[in-house]
C-alpha positions as MATLAB code, in Angstrom:
seq = 'MADRPPAGPAPEHSVVVGVGAGRGVPVEEVLGLVRECLRDAGLSPLSVRELATVDAKRDEPGVVGAAARLGVPLVTYPADELARVAVPNPSGASLAATGTPSVAEASALARGGELLVAKRKSAGRATCAIAWWGTGPSAGPPPWPRPSPSLSPSLSPSTETSTSTPTTKDTIITATDLSTDTATGGDVDLRHHGDAEVRGRGDLVDLAVNVRSDTPPAWLKQHIAASLDGLAAYPDGRAARAAVAARHGVPPERVLLTAGAAEAFVLLARALPVRRPVVVHPQFTEPEAALRDAGHTVERVLLRASDGFRLDPAAVPDDADLVVVGNPTNPTSVLHPAAGLARLARPGRVLVVDEAFMDAVPGEREALAGRVDVPGLVVLRSLTKTWGLAGLRIGYVIAEPGTISALERAQPLWPVSSPALAAAEACVAPRALAEAGHVAHRVAAERQHLVAGLRALPGVEVVGPAEGPFVLVRMAGAATVVRERLREGGFMVRRGDTFPGLGPDWMRVAVRDRPTTEAFLQALPHARPPHAEPLPPTHP';
ca = [
     -37.017  -23.927  -13.658;
     -39.475  -21.960  -15.978;
     -43.153  -22.327  -16.317;
     -43.375  -20.485  -19.414;
     -40.722  -19.549  -22.123;
     -38.385  -16.875  -20.735;
     -39.164  -13.280  -21.671;
     -37.008  -11.208  -23.774;
     -35.528  -11.570  -27.458;
     -34.686  -14.925  -28.459;
     -31.997  -15.995  -30.946;
     -32.913  -16.050  -34.725;
     -33.137  -19.922  -34.621;
     -33.664  -21.817  -31.465;
     -33.694  -25.571  -30.835;
     -36.274  -26.911  -28.456;
     -36.051  -30.563  -27.160;
     -39.365  -31.999  -25.892;
     -39.024  -34.915  -23.544;
     -41.491  -37.204  -21.654;
     -40.426  -39.732  -18.944;
     -42.085  -42.461  -16.971;
     -41.923  -42.135  -13.251;
     -38.318  -43.016  -12.007;
     -36.653  -42.994  -15.331;
     -33.156  -42.099  -14.568;
     -31.328  -39.034  -15.908;
     -28.766  -40.941  -17.764;
     -31.652  -42.542  -19.877;
     -33.293  -39.228  -20.654;
     -30.022  -37.452  -21.358;
     -28.773  -40.422  -23.491;
     -31.817  -40.218  -25.623;
     -31.484  -36.404  -25.927;
     -27.921  -36.785  -27.123;
     -28.840  -39.562  -29.503;
     -31.591  -37.359  -31.103;
     -29.275  -34.405  -31.288;
     -26.707  -36.474  -33.057;
     -29.110  -37.603  -35.636;
     -30.170  -34.025  -36.445;
     -26.495  -33.028  -36.780;
     -26.747  -30.891  -33.682;
     -24.508  -30.070  -30.870;
     -25.900  -30.041  -27.190;
     -24.805  -26.373  -27.196;
     -27.329  -25.588  -29.752;
     -30.304  -26.467  -27.345;
     -32.107  -23.483  -25.860;
     -34.533  -25.251  -23.591;
     -35.821  -28.677  -22.532;
     -39.685  -28.855  -22.541;
     -42.215  -31.145  -21.033;
     -45.803  -31.389  -19.524;
     -46.413  -29.693  -16.157;
     -46.911  -33.263  -14.555;
     -43.223  -33.898  -15.360;
     -41.737  -30.805  -13.931;
     -40.468  -32.500  -10.764;
     -39.437  -35.756  -12.444;
     -35.607  -36.273  -11.532;
     -34.830  -37.700  -14.744;
     -36.206  -34.801  -16.684;
     -34.965  -32.186  -14.185;
     -31.366  -33.540  -14.148;
     -31.361  -33.805  -18.029;
     -31.951  -30.069  -18.214;
     -29.493  -29.282  -15.586;
     -26.700  -31.505  -17.324;
     -27.436  -29.608  -20.585;
     -27.361  -26.319  -18.849;
     -30.724  -25.193  -20.202;
     -34.101  -24.039  -18.474;
     -36.823  -26.592  -18.173;
     -39.922  -25.220  -19.489;
     -43.293  -26.853  -18.695;
     -46.780  -26.537  -20.206;
     -50.346  -27.670  -18.994;
     -51.623  -30.890  -20.426;
     -54.623  -29.122  -21.950;
     -52.443  -26.732  -23.804;
     -50.038  -29.446  -25.251;
     -53.372  -31.398  -26.209;
     -54.197  -28.606  -28.634;
     -50.794  -28.966  -30.258;
     -51.037  -30.972  -33.640;
     -48.464  -33.672  -33.420;
     -47.433  -36.122  -36.386;
     -47.154  -39.260  -34.134;
     -49.984  -39.168  -31.504;
     -50.494  -41.915  -28.981;
     -53.552  -43.093  -27.268;
     -51.491  -44.529  -24.393;
     -49.870  -41.150  -23.932;
     -53.294  -39.347  -24.053;
     -54.716  -41.495  -21.370;
     -51.693  -41.226  -19.117;
     -50.857  -37.576  -19.729;
     -53.689  -35.914  -21.237;
     -51.875  -35.283  -24.442;
     -51.291  -37.540  -27.421;
     -47.582  -36.782  -27.355;
     -45.645  -35.175  -24.575;
     -42.257  -35.129  -26.376;
     -43.625  -33.750  -29.835;
     -46.251  -31.338  -28.422;
     -43.818  -29.910  -25.985;
     -41.101  -29.305  -28.776;
     -43.688  -27.818  -31.010;
     -45.581  -25.661  -28.408;
     -44.117  -22.449  -29.712;
     -44.789  -23.472  -33.359;
     -41.871  -24.153  -35.680;
     -40.961  -27.432  -37.323;
     -39.955  -30.859  -36.292;
     -36.386  -31.808  -36.726;
     -36.623  -35.285  -35.135;
     -39.797  -37.055  -34.557;
     -40.683  -38.789  -31.408;
     -38.195  -41.437  -30.336;
     -38.417  -43.872  -27.402;
     -35.632  -45.118  -25.346;
     -35.298  -48.667  -24.386;
     -37.032  -47.743  -21.164;
     -39.747  -45.166  -20.671;
     -38.355  -41.857  -22.069;
     -39.325  -40.066  -25.148;
     -37.721  -37.184  -26.884;
     -38.619  -34.856  -29.983;
     -36.708  -31.920  -31.388;
     -37.929  -28.897  -33.074;
     -36.611  -25.572  -34.306;
     -38.239  -22.290  -34.622;
     -37.137  -18.989  -36.041;
     -37.949  -15.425  -34.869;
     -38.770  -12.671  -37.194;
     -39.837  -12.810  -40.753;
     -36.421  -13.198  -42.177;
     -35.438  -16.002  -39.880;
     -35.397  -18.476  -42.827;
     -34.389  -22.137  -42.539;
     -31.964  -23.095  -39.702;
     -28.300  -22.831  -40.356;
     -27.404  -26.433  -39.665;
     -27.787  -29.799  -41.332;
     -31.244  -31.208  -41.741;
     -32.162  -34.672  -41.606;
     -33.060  -36.373  -44.868;
     -36.666  -36.413  -45.573;
     -36.319  -40.041  -46.807;
     -35.552  -41.359  -43.199;
     -37.680  -44.287  -42.546;
     -39.509  -44.260  -39.129;
     -39.063  -48.098  -39.248;
     -35.311  -47.443  -38.853;
     -35.781  -45.218  -35.461;
     -36.057  -46.844  -31.929;
     -39.701  -47.618  -31.395;
     -42.020  -45.011  -30.523;
     -45.033  -44.755  -28.124;
     -47.334  -45.859  -30.983;
     -45.385  -48.862  -31.678;
     -46.552  -52.286  -30.405;
     -43.118  -53.933  -30.773;
     -40.079  -53.717  -28.642;
     -36.496  -52.879  -29.530;
     -34.471  -55.855  -30.504;
     -32.288  -55.592  -27.566;
     -32.387  -53.319  -24.427;
     -28.953  -51.942  -25.172;
     -28.755  -51.567  -28.901;
     -30.638  -49.044  -31.275;
     -30.727  -48.840  -34.949;
     -30.531  -45.403  -36.394;
     -30.821  -44.096  -39.860;
     -27.812  -41.661  -40.685;
     -28.164  -40.074  -44.002;
     -28.269  -36.716  -42.214;
     -26.235  -34.508  -44.483;
     -25.160  -34.049  -47.987;
     -21.493  -33.849  -46.567;
     -20.432  -37.360  -47.101;
     -17.093  -36.734  -45.593;
     -18.412  -35.852  -42.077;
     -21.404  -37.881  -41.876;
     -23.560  -34.951  -40.470;
     -22.914  -35.684  -36.915;
     -19.200  -36.568  -36.606;
     -16.125  -35.974  -38.763;
     -15.671  -39.563  -40.094;
     -12.326  -38.618  -41.775;
     -10.679  -37.734  -38.384;
      -7.927  -40.100  -37.546;
      -5.356  -40.691  -34.692;
      -2.386  -39.540  -36.991;
      -4.088  -36.055  -37.074;
      -3.601  -35.850  -33.223;
       0.286  -36.105  -33.465;
       1.172  -34.903  -36.852;
       4.066  -32.465  -36.740;
       4.554  -32.911  -33.082;
       7.397  -35.157  -32.580;
       7.699  -33.734  -29.002;
       4.500  -35.745  -27.853;
       4.326  -39.046  -26.494;
       2.010  -40.823  -28.967;
      -0.768  -42.542  -27.330;
      -3.272  -41.741  -30.086;
      -2.129  -43.950  -33.034;
      -2.483  -47.630  -32.819;
       0.568  -48.649  -34.734;
       3.101  -50.789  -32.428;
       5.877  -48.260  -31.413;
       9.574  -49.233  -32.339;
       8.454  -50.712  -35.488;
       9.120  -52.142  -38.164;
      11.785  -54.474  -36.728;
      15.377  -54.382  -38.120;
      14.954  -57.674  -39.994;
      11.704  -56.453  -41.758;
      13.503  -53.199  -42.670;
      16.348  -55.147  -44.274;
      13.894  -57.584  -46.258;
      12.029  -54.482  -47.573;
      15.258  -52.706  -48.379;
      16.301  -55.753  -50.366;
      13.309  -55.512  -52.624;
      14.293  -51.851  -53.785;
      16.642  -53.672  -56.413;
      13.670  -54.712  -58.389;
      11.828  -51.436  -58.502;
      12.381  -51.247  -62.371;
       9.934  -54.197  -62.697;
       6.148  -53.890  -62.430;
       4.860  -55.409  -58.961;
       4.127  -59.210  -59.170;
       1.901  -60.024  -56.268;
       1.622  -63.754  -57.001;
       4.224  -64.873  -54.386;
       2.623  -62.729  -51.664;
      -0.728  -63.593  -52.437;
       0.127  -67.244  -52.086;
       1.919  -66.590  -48.944;
      -1.167  -65.031  -47.349;
      -3.208  -67.751  -48.590;
      -1.053  -70.527  -47.115;
      -1.049  -68.499  -43.930;
      -4.746  -68.822  -43.502;
      -5.142  -72.147  -45.249;
      -7.371  -71.020  -48.175;
      -6.672  -70.972  -51.914;
      -5.035  -67.926  -53.638;
      -8.269  -67.179  -55.471;
      -9.817  -66.281  -52.133;
      -7.006  -63.498  -51.328;
      -6.730  -59.952  -52.569;
      -4.024  -57.623  -51.532;
      -4.546  -54.149  -51.117;
      -2.983  -50.803  -50.190;
      -3.879  -51.149  -46.454;
      -7.308  -52.299  -45.164;
      -8.577  -48.729  -45.960;
      -8.412  -49.427  -49.616;
     -10.437  -52.534  -49.116;
     -13.346  -50.350  -47.661;
     -13.372  -48.246  -50.728;
     -13.318  -51.288  -53.004;
     -16.153  -52.881  -51.290;
     -18.266  -49.668  -51.448;
     -17.539  -49.264  -55.146;
     -17.779  -52.719  -56.561;
     -20.557  -54.469  -54.664;
     -24.274  -53.921  -55.552;
     -25.309  -52.788  -52.175;
     -29.011  -51.589  -51.411;
     -28.964  -51.465  -47.566;
     -25.556  -51.191  -45.874;
     -25.257  -51.170  -42.127;
     -22.228  -50.273  -40.016;
     -21.987  -51.303  -36.334;
     -20.682  -48.415  -34.373;
     -18.725  -47.243  -32.493;
     -15.896  -48.605  -34.882;
     -13.478  -47.466  -37.343;
     -15.023  -44.848  -39.350;
     -13.488  -45.451  -42.889;
     -16.031  -48.092  -43.886;
     -18.949  -45.659  -43.495;
     -17.147  -42.744  -45.064;
     -16.297  -45.033  -48.086;
     -19.845  -46.056  -48.539;
     -21.060  -42.476  -48.296;
     -18.545  -41.550  -50.821;
     -19.982  -44.239  -53.288;
     -23.448  -42.586  -52.755;
     -24.916  -45.247  -50.389;
     -27.333  -44.339  -47.627;
     -25.698  -45.844  -44.605;
     -27.656  -47.005  -41.539;
     -25.844  -47.670  -38.011;
     -26.402  -49.984  -35.345;
     -25.156  -48.138  -32.336;
     -23.772  -50.328  -29.273;
     -24.337  -48.877  -25.941;
     -21.947  -48.415  -23.216;
     -24.349  -49.917  -20.721;
     -23.870  -53.249  -22.502;
     -20.184  -52.947  -22.709;
     -20.416  -52.116  -26.397;
     -21.303  -55.721  -27.077;
     -23.268  -56.731  -30.255;
     -26.580  -58.577  -30.169;
     -26.864  -59.963  -33.926;
     -30.504  -59.630  -33.516;
     -30.068  -55.773  -33.568;
     -28.908  -55.824  -37.351;
     -32.010  -55.418  -39.682;
     -32.877  -58.633  -41.287;
     -32.826  -57.172  -44.931;
     -29.352  -55.518  -44.507;
     -27.382  -56.902  -47.569;
     -24.132  -55.495  -46.218;
     -23.021  -55.456  -42.491;
     -19.499  -54.125  -41.362;
     -18.284  -54.845  -37.963;
     -14.790  -54.793  -36.208;
     -13.237  -57.472  -34.238;
     -11.732  -56.509  -31.917;
     -13.415  -53.282  -32.451;
     -11.548  -49.990  -32.760;
     -12.044  -47.918  -30.540;
     -13.878  -49.982  -27.792;
     -11.189  -52.824  -27.869;
     -14.207  -55.295  -27.630;
     -13.608  -58.727  -29.083;
     -16.764  -60.257  -30.225;
     -17.592  -64.025  -30.341;
     -16.697  -65.463  -33.794;
     -20.099  -67.465  -33.259;
     -22.060  -64.382  -32.627;
     -20.598  -62.731  -35.722;
     -21.229  -65.750  -37.945;
     -24.870  -65.762  -36.921;
     -24.959  -62.479  -38.929;
     -24.164  -64.361  -42.198;
     -27.067  -65.366  -44.728;
     -27.665  -65.863  -48.283;
     -27.624  -62.429  -50.120;
     -25.664  -60.761  -47.508;
     -22.018  -59.611  -47.419;
     -20.659  -59.819  -43.865;
     -17.507  -57.511  -43.550;
     -15.526  -58.340  -40.580;
     -12.528  -55.962  -39.977;
      -9.759  -58.060  -38.248;
      -7.246  -55.315  -38.425;
      -6.155  -55.631  -34.844;
      -6.711  -59.609  -34.470;
      -3.057  -60.449  -34.567;
      -2.662  -58.392  -31.280;
      -4.982  -60.954  -29.680;
      -3.031  -63.915  -28.218;
      -3.989  -67.162  -30.289;
      -6.138  -64.886  -32.584;
      -9.171  -66.396  -30.828;
     -12.563  -65.463  -32.286;
     -10.898  -64.942  -35.626;
     -12.934  -65.783  -38.680;
     -10.139  -65.394  -41.229;
      -9.757  -68.532  -42.942;
     -13.319  -69.730  -42.498;
     -14.900  -70.991  -45.686;
     -18.362  -72.154  -44.101;
     -19.741  -68.760  -43.491;
     -21.675  -67.492  -46.573;
     -20.684  -64.112  -47.806;
     -17.947  -63.557  -45.377;
     -15.484  -60.890  -46.180;
     -12.449  -60.638  -43.797;
     -10.103  -57.628  -43.642;
      -6.551  -57.884  -42.385;
      -4.061  -55.205  -41.873;
      -0.188  -55.493  -41.425;
       0.350  -52.006  -40.637;
      -0.356  -52.090  -36.925;
       1.828  -54.830  -35.513;
       4.648  -54.187  -38.045;
       4.671  -50.485  -38.166;
       4.015  -50.336  -41.879;
       1.315  -47.671  -41.988;
       3.595  -45.533  -44.489;
       3.964  -48.541  -46.594;
       0.144  -49.467  -46.966;
      -0.348  -53.202  -47.072;
      -3.147  -55.320  -46.134;
      -5.397  -57.911  -47.658;
      -8.960  -59.399  -48.127;
     -10.198  -62.997  -47.619;
     -13.619  -63.649  -49.327;
     -15.334  -65.955  -51.724;
     -13.616  -66.010  -55.168;
     -16.527  -64.300  -56.777;
     -16.313  -61.345  -54.339;
     -12.569  -61.119  -54.662;
     -12.882  -61.007  -58.527;
     -15.322  -57.984  -58.121;
     -13.096  -56.089  -55.909;
     -10.007  -56.883  -58.119;
     -11.906  -55.527  -61.152;
     -12.398  -52.265  -59.218;
      -8.703  -51.935  -58.253;
      -6.379  -49.857  -60.478;
      -3.323  -51.677  -62.027;
      -0.616  -52.653  -59.904;
      -2.284  -51.292  -56.650;
       0.479  -52.695  -54.226;
       4.126  -51.698  -54.654;
       6.916  -54.167  -54.780;
       8.295  -53.161  -51.395;
       4.857  -53.606  -49.841;
       4.441  -57.080  -51.560;
       7.737  -58.007  -50.064;
       6.727  -56.862  -46.557;
       3.379  -58.853  -46.930;
       5.205  -62.162  -47.842;
       7.663  -61.701  -44.928;
       5.000  -60.786  -42.445;
       3.133  -64.018  -42.909;
       6.091  -66.260  -42.651;
       6.479  -68.718  -39.710;
       9.224  -66.342  -38.060;
       6.951  -63.450  -38.157;
       3.925  -65.191  -36.882;
       5.886  -66.573  -34.038;
       7.204  -62.963  -33.298;
       3.648  -61.477  -33.709;
       2.257  -64.235  -31.129;
       4.951  -63.157  -28.498;
       4.189  -59.456  -29.001;
       0.366  -60.254  -28.693;
       1.089  -61.879  -25.188;
       3.320  -58.796  -24.297;
       0.697  -56.160  -25.461;
      -1.930  -58.202  -23.182;
       0.298  -57.816  -20.120;
       0.976  -54.224  -20.697;
      -2.660  -53.502  -21.273;
      -3.586  -55.177  -18.136;
      -1.077  -52.910  -16.280;
      -2.652  -49.943  -18.018;
      -6.227  -50.710  -17.262;
      -5.392  -51.462  -13.572;
      -3.692  -48.107  -13.306;
      -6.504  -46.200  -14.981;
      -9.219  -48.031  -12.902;
      -7.341  -46.810   -9.647;
      -8.001  -43.223  -10.586;
     -11.060  -41.485   -9.456;
     -13.624  -40.469  -12.133;
     -12.077  -42.722  -14.923;
     -13.887  -45.844  -16.470;
     -12.412  -48.269  -18.795;
     -14.379  -50.300  -21.189;
     -13.564  -54.004  -20.632;
     -12.559  -56.645  -20.918;
     -10.184  -54.867  -23.525;
      -8.553  -57.228  -26.090;
      -6.920  -54.822  -28.593;
      -3.719  -52.886  -28.304;
      -5.694  -49.827  -27.072;
      -8.437  -49.077  -24.510;
     -11.409  -46.746  -24.555;
     -11.612  -44.580  -21.582;
     -14.538  -42.295  -20.311;
     -14.159  -39.259  -17.937;
     -15.565  -35.803  -17.733;
     -14.339  -33.924  -20.810;
     -11.927  -36.588  -22.079;
     -12.097  -35.651  -25.731;
     -11.759  -31.776  -24.970;
     -10.342  -30.410  -21.820;
      -8.580  -33.597  -20.681;
      -7.094  -34.134  -24.162;
      -5.775  -30.632  -24.389;
      -4.213  -30.598  -20.817;
      -2.586  -33.908  -21.576;
      -1.106  -32.272  -24.820;
       0.342  -29.651  -22.679;
       2.062  -32.268  -20.479;
       3.506  -33.971  -23.450;
       1.022  -36.632  -24.189;
      -1.474  -37.145  -26.993;
      -4.370  -39.461  -26.868;
      -7.151  -40.149  -29.497;
     -10.359  -38.137  -29.057;
     -13.398  -40.260  -28.890;
     -16.171  -37.840  -30.007;
     -15.542  -38.622  -33.775;
     -16.722  -41.895  -33.231;
     -20.481  -42.443  -33.914;
     -22.125  -43.452  -30.564;
     -19.467  -41.768  -28.360;
     -19.370  -38.122  -27.153;
     -16.998  -35.720  -25.388;
     -16.351  -37.808  -22.473;
     -14.559  -40.671  -24.196;
     -10.883  -40.896  -25.314;
      -8.781  -43.771  -26.679;
      -5.489  -44.590  -25.344;
      -2.897  -46.845  -27.005;
      -1.078  -49.572  -24.909;
       2.641  -48.672  -24.599;
       5.480  -50.016  -22.499;
       5.559  -49.881  -18.733;
       7.545  -46.710  -18.276;
       5.340  -44.826  -20.774;
       2.336  -46.140  -19.178;
       3.545  -45.117  -15.797;
       4.389  -41.552  -16.862;
       0.836  -41.224  -18.418;
      -0.952  -42.443  -15.237;
       0.892  -39.800  -13.241;
      -0.055  -37.200  -15.793;
      -3.692  -37.982  -16.165;
      -4.905  -36.811  -12.866;
      -3.650  -33.438  -13.456;
      -5.462  -33.301  -16.657;
      -8.840  -33.543  -15.095;
     -10.974  -30.317  -15.206;
     -11.069  -28.624  -11.874;
     -14.306  -29.179   -9.942;
     -15.426  -31.881  -12.406;
     -18.244  -33.965  -10.921;
     -17.620  -37.806  -11.550;
     -19.533  -39.249  -14.489;
     -22.441  -41.572  -13.467;
     -21.388  -45.015  -14.378;
     -22.555  -46.633  -17.653;
     -23.481  -49.887  -16.037;
     -26.473  -49.921  -13.504;
];
């Protein structure tokens, strides 16, 4: 611990994190808030030079532990010195309790410099602010993405000056227009997908991609092959559209066939007059990427591991006119109650529910596809996962006729090929639905075996109850060291740190057959970093 900034030359640009914490605030709460603020500034924890606070907090375990976990010195300042630092968000409560109007902001700015992230408050009693300062006259601006000056304080977690409380103790709302790079979203690579993990590596056991193995089945291949005789004609989607509509009990004008669910996200972003889009994370990143590419400023509702990544509808801003949520959600495998999602609907809002993995849920319980009583509902379905058609690109949208018409106008001519249309018609036929139902039960059994095996390993935590054909796993270094060691052992998993709201200790593992799972469970303990300390549990 350092009572003053360390002597000697400093880097040309330094990041200082100022923190405050009430007595007894746990290290995970302080550290979680710090990491959240760093993500919002487009910064890595590796960029932090020091953690700073007031002298009175120099022995507070949550603060001391956060500095230790970040691997940086804890610098403390007397309260009267911090009281002389001008802060943009002073608090009378903080002044009365600590002698400074904002411990977090004053500590971050004690060296001078510029505030990158204004004071944030956790759901408990921790506060955080981030500043940078440059050394020397030529230091210039910091060489990392800067937060947009248009960020509204009302979108951030409540601060010490606020008299309101967060909508739910485990859910935060964060503005994310952090960078001009719409492909990366500032803090994570939104365009990184599981196929990148295994591309060109046929020698690896693929646990990264969520497409069911050993697919498409022979009967489906034969059906698609038979459609090739008609390739000279332009695609005619009327039969497939009618088949999908009949499968969900809706009229054909409520259905739009797309080149996979990913195209539907692009159409929604381009065709709808959206003012305030909100994406619920962690989830599939293409919706946010598509919205950014269309020029929208995207806000995030980040679900917390401490609540099992479950959504409280009250966390979504009332005036959001587009809300996107997955169900079951990729990568968390959480299945949200349909009734809770329906509560998000209201006049003037488009509610997009991505049900790409719903056919992997036995009985498709909690599905909203086919519901016509939910205003503004848009349901996306994919046929690529269960049937192994990722290379063919086929999915569909179910929505109100006016929304379907708007999306259709944004599509190019003949967007879905004849073979894909043939596949769509076949995959919603009674035979296929019966087979999909059988597969869903088999996947559930194999997932239960995988989860039980993972939970028997030390230092491994699984998000549950999992309901999709994949599970989200937390262990020290999962997305980095563990993933690379597994690759060396012949297995590839999906890194979790490219999903907003997750970090380097998360990975996603696809559900496979029993022998593959057993081999993976034997390899995983050997991939754990040596001398790695177990992570504190996400649940109290």
